[in-house]
C-alpha atoms as one frame of an Amber mdcrd trajectory, in Angstrom:
protein
   0.000   0.000   0.000   2.955   2.328   0.626   3.939   1.944  -3.041   0.421
   2.476  -4.424  -0.597   5.591  -2.456   1.988   8.005  -3.951   1.092   6.803
  -7.450  -2.596   7.484  -6.891  -1.897  10.971  -5.573   0.628  11.992  -8.241
  -0.120  10.899 -11.806   3.208  12.258 -13.074   4.818   9.200 -11.471   2.875
   6.964 -13.823   5.514   5.551 -16.104   4.586   3.350 -19.100   5.088   0.201
 -17.042   2.384   1.385 -14.612  -0.127   1.605 -17.449   1.057  -1.659 -18.994
   0.756  -3.685 -15.791  -2.449  -1.899 -14.809  -4.173  -2.812 -18.079  -2.820
  -6.361 -17.974  -4.025  -6.817 -14.375  -7.418  -5.387 -15.322  -7.585  -7.903
 -18.167  -6.833 -10.741 -15.777  -9.307  -9.397 -13.199 -12.110  -9.401 -15.766
 -11.202 -12.889 -17.015 -13.815 -15.547 -16.139 -11.265 -18.131 -14.855 -13.606
 -20.944 -15.877 -11.562 -23.884 -17.167 -14.249 -24.683 -19.766 -14.371 -21.139
 -21.185 -11.966 -21.442 -24.113 -13.447 -18.438 -25.942 -12.944 -16.270 -22.848
  -9.395 -17.534 -22.475  -8.627 -16.691 -26.108 -10.250 -13.270 -25.728  -8.150
 -12.476 -22.656  -5.005 -13.596 -24.452  -5.865 -11.469 -27.491  -6.515  -8.440
 -25.262  -3.128  -8.960 -23.571  -1.510  -9.200 -27.006  -3.235  -5.986 -28.072
  -1.979  -4.213 -24.942   1.601  -5.338 -25.569   1.483  -4.446 -29.271  -0.033
  -1.060 -28.480   2.706  -0.364 -25.949   5.467  -1.111 -28.453   3.691   0.809
 -31.213   3.256   3.864 -28.990   6.876   3.595 -27.876   8.032   3.570 -31.493
   5.815   6.493 -32.468   7.269   8.554 -29.630  10.691   8.264 -31.250   9.533
   9.931 -34.478  10.329  13.493 -33.476  13.094  15.979 -34.131  14.384  15.956
 -30.544  14.953  12.191 -30.601  16.670  12.274 -33.983  18.992  15.195 -33.206
  19.730  14.723 -29.490  18.669  11.394 -28.009  19.646   8.955 -30.778  23.250
  10.245 -31.124  23.587  10.004 -27.338  22.251   6.423 -27.335  24.632   5.214
 -30.072  27.626   7.262 -28.893  29.309   4.273 -27.157  29.368   2.526 -30.541
  30.206   5.544 -32.696  33.030   6.583 -30.372  34.786   3.244 -30.952  34.445
   2.742 -34.710  36.237   5.009 -37.197  34.192   7.725 -38.955  34.363   6.028
 -42.385  33.116   2.679 -41.055  29.371   3.470 -41.148  29.580   4.058 -44.901
  31.265   0.691 -45.418  28.808  -1.038 -43.095  25.896   0.611 -44.894  27.094
  -0.605 -48.270  27.225  -4.141 -46.945  30.701  -5.107 -48.048  34.148  -3.950
 -46.947  36.651  -2.520 -49.397  39.878  -4.335 -50.066  42.959  -2.311 -50.710
  44.995  -2.851 -53.817  48.364  -1.127 -53.998  47.423   2.557 -53.904  43.646
   2.658 -54.190  40.538   0.969 -52.875  38.690  -1.587 -54.952  35.227  -2.880
 -54.244  34.293  -6.543 -54.305  31.170  -6.854 -56.456
């Protein structure tokens, strides 16, 4: 109860996991729990699937904004980009590494 009371009084503490678990618990609370009710069991499972898919969809849509692209994403991948050389992403993006031949680069095609 000590954990629930501050959440009820301050909705800004409600992180996505609070909504996720709240909706999943509500789904289980409304489930019939009858062992013969296969349609109800499938409905509850489909509702839980919808909740999970909606959470991931909403999470992905939140990343389609200018702030994420310009500030957050470079910060997230900085441990990787700090280690690899600057020209490496171009080679990785092309899908094959160059091989050097005497004085110039040749591409394996």
